[in-house]
C-alpha positions in Angstrom: 84.7 -10.0 255.0 85.2 -6.5 253.4 88.9 -7.0 253.6 88.5 -10.2 252.0 86.7 -8.3 249.2 88.9 -5.5 248.9 91.7 -7.9 248.5 90.0 -9.8 245.8 89.1 -6.5 244.1 92.6 -5.2 244.0 94.0 -8.6 242.7 91.6 -8.8 239.9 92.0 -5.3 238.6 95.7 -5.7 238.9 95.7 -8.7 236.6 93.4 -7.5 233.9 96.1 -5.1 232.4 98.5 -8.2 232.6 96.4 -10.3 230.6 95.6 -7.5 228.2 99.2 -6.7 227.7 100.3 -10.6 227.1 97.5 -10.9 224.5 98.6 -8.0 222.8 100.5 -8.5 219.3 101.7 -6.0 216.8 101.5 -6.7 213.1 105.0 -5.2 212.1 104.4 -5.8 208.3 101.9 -3.0 208.4 104.6 -0.6 209.8 106.7 1.8 207.5 109.7 -0.4 206.2 112.7 1.2 204.0 115.5 -0.6 202.2 118.8 0.1 200.9 120.6 -2.2 198.3 124.5 -3.0 199.0 125.9 -3.6 202.5 127.3 -1.1 204.9 130.8 -0.5 205.7 131.8 -1.2 209.6 133.5 1.1 211.8 134.5 -0.7 215.1 132.0 -3.4 214.4 129.6 -1.0 214.3 127.5 -0.6 210.5 127.6 2.9 209.7 124.2 2.5 207.8 122.7 2.2 211.2 123.7 5.6 212.2 121.6 7.3 209.1 119.1 9.8 210.0 115.5 8.9 210.1 115.0 11.2 206.9 117.9 9.9 204.8 117.4 9.6 201.2 119.4 6.9 200.6 116.8 4.7 202.6 113.7 4.2 200.1 110.3 3.0 201.3 108.7 -0.2 200.4 105.3 -1.8 201.4 106.6 -5.2 202.6 110.4 -5.9 203.0 111.1 -8.3 200.3 112.3 -8.4 196.6 112.7 -4.3 196.1 112.8 -3.1 192.7 116.0 -2.9 190.7 117.9 -5.9 192.4 119.7 -6.6 189.1 121.6 -9.7 190.4 122.7 -8.0 193.9 122.9 -10.3 196.8 123.1 -7.5 199.7 120.5 -5.6 201.3 119.4 -3.8 204.3 115.9 -3.2 205.7 115.0 -1.0 208.7 111.9 -0.4 210.4 110.7 1.8 213.4 109.3 0.1 216.3 105.8 1.3 217.8 106.1 3.6 220.8 104.2 1.0 222.7 105.4 -2.5 222.8 104.0 -5.6 224.1 105.0 -7.2 227.5 108.1 -9.3 227.0 108.3 -8.2 223.3 110.0 -10.8 221.0 110.2 -10.6 217.0 109.1 -13.1 215.0 108.9 -13.8 211.0 107.9 -17.1 209.2 111.2 -16.7 207.3 114.0 -14.9 205.7 115.6 -15.2 202.7 118.5 -16.6 203.4 120.9 -15.3 205.6 120.2 -12.3 208.2 121.7 -10.5 210.9 119.7 -8.0 213.2 121.1 -4.9 214.6 119.8 -2.4 217.3 121.7 0.7 217.8 124.7 -0.5 216.1 125.1 -3.8 218.1 124.3 -7.0 216.5 121.3 -8.4 218.7 120.5 -11.7 216.5 121.8 -13.4 213.4 121.5 -16.8 211.7 124.2 -18.4 209.6 127.2 -16.5 209.1 128.4 -13.6 206.9 132.3 -12.9 206.1 133.6 -9.5 205.8 132.4 -9.1 202.2 128.9 -10.0 203.5 128.7 -13.4 201.9 127.8 -16.5 203.6 126.9 -20.2 203.1 123.4 -21.2 203.4 122.4 -22.8 206.5 118.6 -23.3 206.6 115.2 -21.6 206.4 114.0 -21.6 209.7 111.5 -19.3 211.4 113.0 -16.5 213.7 112.3 -15.1 217.0 114.6 -13.1 219.2 114.2 -10.7 222.2 113.6 -7.0 221.4 116.2 -5.1 223.9 114.0 -3.3 226.8 114.5 0.4 225.1 113.7 -0.5 222.0 110.4 1.1 221.6 109.9 3.9 218.9 113.5 3.1 217.6 114.9 1.3 214.7 115.8 -2.3 214.1 118.1 -2.8 210.9 118.1 -6.1 209.0 121.4 -7.2 207.2 120.4 -9.8 204.5 122.2 -11.7 202.0 120.8 -14.0 199.2 121.9 -15.7 196.1 118.2 -17.0 195.9 115.5 -15.8 193.8 114.0 -13.9 196.8 115.9 -11.7 199.1 114.4 -10.3 202.5 111.7 -11.2 204.8 108.7 -13.8 204.1 105.4 -14.1 205.8 104.0 -12.8 209.1 106.0 -10.5 211.0 105.0 -9.8 214.7 105.8 -8.5 218.1 104.3 -10.3 220.9 105.2 -12.0 224.1 107.2 -15.4 223.8 104.3 -17.3 225.4 101.9 -15.8 223.0 104.1 -16.6 219.8 104.5 -20.2 221.0 100.7 -20.3 221.6 99.9 -19.1 217.9 102.4 -22.0 217.1 100.3 -24.5 218.8 97.3 -23.2 217.3 98.3 -23.5 213.8 100.8 -27.0 214.5 98.6 -29.1 216.6 96.1 -30.2 213.2 99.7 -30.6 211.3 100.9 -32.8 213.7 97.8 -35.1 213.8 97.5 -35.2 210.2 101.1 -36.0 209.5 101.0 -38.6 212.4 98.0 -40.2 210.8 99.7 -40.0 207.3 103.0 -41.5 208.7 100.7 -44.3 210.5 98.8 -44.8 207.6 102.2 -45.1 205.3 103.6 -47.6 207.4 100.5 -49.7 207.1 100.7 -49.7 203.4 104.5 -50.1 203.2 103.9 -53.5 205.8 101.1 -54.5 203.8 103.6 -54.4 200.7 105.8 -56.7 202.3 103.3 -59.2 203.4 101.3 -61.4 201.0 99.4 -58.4 199.3 103.1 -57.7 197.3 101.3 -54.9 195.2 103.8 -52.2 194.0 100.6 -49.5 194.5 101.2 -50.2 198.1 104.6 -49.4 198.2 104.2 -46.3 196.1 101.0 -45.0 198.1 103.0 -46.0 201.5 106.2 -43.9 200.1 103.8 -41.1 199.1 102.1 -40.5 202.3 105.4 -41.0 204.3 107.3 -38.4 202.7 104.0 -36.0 202.5 103.6 -36.6 206.3 107.3 -35.9 207.2 106.9 -32.5 205.0 104.1 -31.6 207.1 105.7 -33.2 210.2 109.0 -31.1 209.7 107.4 -27.8 208.8 105.8 -27.7 212.2 107.4 -24.7 214.0 106.8 -26.2 217.6 109.4 -28.9 216.0 112.3 -26.3 215.7 112.0 -25.7 219.6 113.4 -29.2 220.3 114.6 -30.5 216.9 116.8 -27.6 215.6 119.0 -28.8 212.8 117.9 -26.2 210.0 120.2 -27.7 207.5 119.2 -31.3 207.7 115.5 -30.1 208.0 115.5 -28.5 204.6 117.1 -31.5 203.2 114.4 -33.6 204.5 111.9 -31.1 203.2 113.3 -30.9 199.9 113.3 -34.7 199.3 109.7 -35.0 200.6 108.6 -31.9 198.5 110.1 -33.1 195.3 108.8 -36.7 195.7 105.4 -35.8 195.3 105.1 -35.7 191.7 107.2 -38.9 191.4 104.7 -40.9 193.5 101.6 -39.1 191.7 103.0 -39.9 188.4 103.8 -43.5 189.2 100.7 -44.2 190.9 98.8 -43.0 188.1 101.0 -45.1 185.7 100.6 -48.3 187.7 96.5 -48.1 188.4 95.0 -46.4 185.2 95.2 -49.0 182.4 94.7 -46.5 179.8 97.1 -45.9 177.0 99.3 -42.7 177.6 100.6 -40.8 174.3 104.3 -41.4 174.5 104.4 -42.9 177.8 104.2 -39.3 179.2 103.4 -40.1 182.7 106.2 -42.5 182.9 108.3 -40.2 181.5 107.3 -37.6 183.8 108.1 -39.5 186.9 111.8 -40.7 185.7 112.7 -37.2 184.9 111.6 -35.9 188.6 113.3 -39.3 190.3 116.5 -37.9 188.8 115.9 -34.3 189.6 115.7 -35.4 193.0 119.1 -37.3 193.0 120.6 -34.3 191.1 119.5 -32.1 193.6 120.5 -33.6 196.7 123.7 -35.1 195.3 124.8 -31.7 193.9 123.9 -29.6 196.9 125.8 -31.9 199.3 128.8 -31.9 197.3 128.7 -28.2 196.8 128.1 -27.6 193.5 124.7 -25.4 193.9 123.0 -24.6 197.1 119.7 -26.5 198.0 117.4 -23.4 197.8 118.3 -22.8 193.9 117.0 -26.3 193.1 113.5 -25.0 194.1 113.7 -22.4 191.5 114.3 -25.0 188.6 111.8 -27.4 190.4 109.1 -24.6 190.2 109.6 -24.2 186.5 109.9 -28.1 185.7 106.5 -28.8 187.9 104.2 -25.7 187.7 105.0 -24.8 184.1 105.3 -28.6 182.7 104.5 -31.7 184.9 101.3 -30.3 186.6 99.7 -29.2 183.3 100.4 -32.5 181.9 99.1 -34.5 184.4 96.1 -32.1 185.2 95.1 -32.7 181.8 95.5 -36.3 181.7 93.6 -36.3 185.7 90.6 -34.4 184.2 90.3 -36.6 181.0 90.3 -39.8 183.1 88.2 -38.5 185.9 85.1 -38.3 182.9 86.3 -41.3 181.3 87.2 -43.7 184.0 85.1 -45.8 186.6 84.6 -44.7 189.8 87.9 -45.9 191.2 89.7 -43.9 188.7 87.7 -41.0 189.6 88.5 -41.3 193.1 92.1 -41.5 192.5 92.2 -38.6 190.0 90.1 -36.6 192.2 92.4 -37.2 195.4 95.4 -36.0 193.1 93.5 -33.1 191.7 92.8 -31.7 195.2 96.8 -32.0 196.1 97.5 -30.3 192.8 94.8 -27.3 193.2 97.0 -27.1 196.8 100.0 -26.9 195.1 98.9 -23.9 192.8 97.4 -22.2 195.8 101.0 -22.5 197.6 102.8 -21.5 194.6 100.6 -18.0 194.2 101.3 -17.3 198.1 105.1 -18.3 197.5 105.4 -15.8 194.6 103.3 -12.8 196.4 100.4 -13.3 193.9 98.0 -13.7 196.6 98.1 -12.4 200.3 100.6 -14.6 202.7 98.5 -17.1 205.1 99.6 -20.3 206.6 99.2 -23.1 203.8 96.6 -25.4 204.5 98.6 -28.3 203.8 97.5 -30.5 206.3 93.6 -30.1 205.0 94.7 -30.9 201.4 97.0 -34.1 202.6 94.0 -35.3 204.8 91.5 -35.0 201.9 94.1 -36.7 199.7 94.7 -39.6 202.5 91.0 -40.3 203.0 90.1 -40.8 199.3 93.3 -42.8 198.2 92.9 -45.1 201.8 89.2 -45.8 200.6 90.4 -46.7 197.2 93.5 -49.2 198.2 91.3 -50.5 200.9 88.5 -51.1 198.8 91.2 -53.1 196.2 92.8 -54.7 199.4 89.4 -56.2 200.3 89.0 -57.2 196.4 92.2 -58.9 196.5 91.6 -60.6 200.2 88.3 -62.0 198.6 90.3 -63.1 195.4 92.8 -65.1 197.6 90.0 -66.5 199.9 88.3 -67.9 196.6 91.8 -68.9 195.4 92.8 -71.0 198.6 89.0 -72.4 198.3 89.6 -73.6 195.0 93.2 -75.0 196.0 91.3 -77.2 198.8 88.4 -78.0 196.6 91.3 -79.1 193.7 93.3 -81.2 196.5 90.6 -82.9 198.7 87.9 -85.4 198.2 84.4 -84.0 198.2 82.7 -86.4 200.4 85.2 -87.5 202.9 87.5 -84.1 203.0 90.4 -86.1 202.9 93.2 -85.8 200.1 92.1 -87.0 196.7 93.7 -89.1 194.4 95.5 -86.6 192.4 96.9 -84.9 195.5 98.0 -88.3 197.0 100.0 -88.7 194.0 101.8 -85.4 194.7 102.5 -86.2 198.0 103.8 -89.7 197.0 106.1 -88.1 194.5 107.3 -86.0 197.1 108.3 -88.4 199.5 110.1 -90.2 196.7 112.1 -87.4 196.0 113.2 -86.9 199.7 114.0 -90.3 199.9 116.0 -90.4 197.1 118.0 -87.2 198.1 118.1 -87.6 202.2 117.3 -91.2 202.3 113.9 -90.4 204.4 112.4 -93.9 204.6 108.6 -93.7 203.9 105.7 -96.3 204.1 102.3 -96.4 202.9 99.0 -98.3 204.4 96.3 -99.1 201.8 93.0 -100.1 203.2 89.6 -101.3 202.1 86.4 -101.8 203.8 85.2 -105.4 204.1 81.9 -106.2 202.7 81.1 -102.4 201.9 78.7 -103.4 198.9 76.3 -104.7 201.6 75.8 -101.4 203.4 74.7 -99.9 200.0 72.6 -102.6 199.1 71.0 -102.7 202.9 70.9 -99.2 204.2 71.0 -97.1 200.7 74.0 -94.9 199.3 73.1 -92.0 201.6 74.3 -94.4 204.8 77.0 -95.5 202.7 78.4 -92.1 202.0 78.0 -91.4 205.9 79.9 -94.4 206.7 82.9 -93.4 204.8 82.7 -89.9 206.3 83.0 -91.9 209.4 86.1 -93.8 208.5 88.0 -90.7 207.4 87.3 -89.2 210.6 88.6 -92.0 212.4 91.5 -92.1 210.2 92.4 -88.5 210.4 92.1 -88.7 214.3 94.0 -91.9 215.1 97.0 -90.9 212.5 99.7 -88.9 213.4 100.3 -85.1 212.3 103.2 -86.2 210.0 100.9 -88.8 208.1 98.6 -87.7 205.0 95.2 -89.5 204.9 93.4 -89.7 201.3 91.0 -91.7 199.5 92.1 -93.9 197.1 89.0 -94.6 195.2 85.4 -96.1 196.3 86.0 -97.6 199.8 89.6 -97.7 199.6 91.8 -95.5 201.5 95.9 -94.8 201.6 98.1 -93.6 204.2 101.4 -92.2 203.4 103.6 -92.2 206.4 106.6 -90.1 206.2 110.0 -91.3 208.0 108.5 -94.6 208.8 109.8 -97.8 208.7 108.3 -101.3 208.4 107.6 -101.7 211.8 106.4 -98.4 212.8 104.1 -98.8 209.7 102.6 -102.2 210.9 101.9 -101.0 214.4 100.4 -97.9 213.0 97.9 -100.3 210.8 97.2 -102.7 213.4 96.2 -99.7 215.8 93.7 -98.7 213.1 92.2 -102.0 212.2 91.7 -102.6 215.8 90.3 -99.1 216.4 87.7 -99.7 213.4 87.0 -103.3 214.5 85.9 -101.9 218.2 83.7 -99.0 216.6 80.0 -99.1 216.3 79.1 -97.0 213.5 75.5 -95.2 213.2 73.0 -97.7 211.5 75.6 -99.8 210.3 77.2 -101.2 213.6 80.2 -103.4 213.5 82.3 -103.1 210.1 86.2 -104.3 209.8 88.9 -103.2 206.9 91.8 -105.1 205.5 95.1 -103.5 205.6 98.0 -103.6 203.1 101.5 -102.4 204.2 104.5 -101.4 202.2 107.9 -99.6 202.3 109.8 -97.8 200.0 113.4 -99.3 199.4 116.5 -98.8 197.4 116.1 -98.7 193.7 112.2 -98.9 194.2 109.2 -97.3 192.3 105.9 -95.7 193.2 104.3 -98.0 190.7 106.1 -101.0 192.5 105.3 -99.6 196.0 101.6 -99.3 195.0 101.3 -102.9 193.4 103.1 -104.5 196.4 100.4 -102.6 199.2 97.7 -103.5 196.8 98.8 -107.3 196.9 99.0 -107.3 200.5 95.6 -105.7 201.0 94.1 -108.7 198.8 96.4 -111.1 200.8 94.5 -110.0 204.0 90.9 -110.3 202.0 91.7 -113.9 201.1 93.1 -114.8 204.3 89.7 -114.0 206.1 89.7 -110.1 206.0 90.0 -107.8 209.3 93.7 -108.4 209.2 97.1 -106.5 208.4 99.7 -108.0 205.7 102.8 -106.6 204.4 104.8 -107.0 201.3 
């Protein structure tokens, strides 16, 4: 037992230092950084500037390795930092981003690069990923050198700069990325629902706009997730996707405001805004694809256009509509104001006016999504109610109130449709006209309520014992008319006889035994609907004249 306890004691205290090291992280942004403008000459593939002494006057100190003074159009720079004397277990260097093509040297040897620099220190843009690489085992207390080329507004490193184990860095990714993955997934899912709803019977442009807006913003969040790059490392494609999504937001926002807010806007400013930004997207992507300029430069002009022109104009209108509009308008403007405030916040961080932190894009988009989804669902519910009321009115306008069969107006329409089919395709059809024998006696003996109930029962019998292709309607009073599509004389007579026999054998409530007289007629070449109806009417009265409860054809 003592041996087991001793073994447990030794294992426990040997593991603690391992966890202590593994959890340790070094914030290298707080270290002493130095910079030197220009590009180092090389000798035997070794940059000579990496041989400079620690106290070299050529290297100038900088608080953070980005955008040193006196750039004056320069595109090449070197940074260096002395690593701490004690590093973490499995030390890896991590930086959020570098602008824009970096090479990293240790003791004169290149240990990491992204993109490719030629002999003149010039390279072609290859994307904006995060960077992580393993530090050499003997690197503690020694200098790390960064050779950087950038023709972009910024030059240097950006965001957090850490030394930690690879496992710790990936765990840190997951801590930040899981909420983003969740929000982006929900955003894309809701976008798909909106787009499918647009393609369904609710063909509303607002659904398409909102769907495309949330689809692009969902992609924007998803493709900014760092863990994605571990499995989907196509940095240039990633940047094109992010650029389209990033540039599309003011387009979607302005179109949605233009479509949903029905107030008059001076000079159609909101419409002009989304049109200009849409042209900008096309110009940015097409121009960079064909090599007229690189995608990073399009962000500079977009920032000027959006932050100094578009955003102030839209914000003024949104504040105005917020106070003037109804509750729905307040919801819409509030949601876009949240996103706009987030954009201002991200701008202040991007231009180092505020301290760097991870952008809370997932929170901003999620809040906007909640508000806009509530608004659009509320509208859809209202639309569904209108559709249901419209369908109900359509049914009421085409059916008989008492029997729920087709009314005279709808029967006329159906007769005309069948006549057109006959003239075009020679689709023969027949009609059956029937009248209840001695119906007046029912009303006189039992009253009109019983008479109404009897007519309902007749309607149910006719509906039940006719075919699905037949149209049964109330012609007027106690007369009923059946349109038999694709039915000749013999088939129509057989159907009429079956109906006559069914009614004859049926025992009605209170009324008991009743009969009906039938007249049948078939549409012929060079015929007309008035003639068809007249022949059916004549044959029905012939049935009455010959003793009722029979079928006659003319």
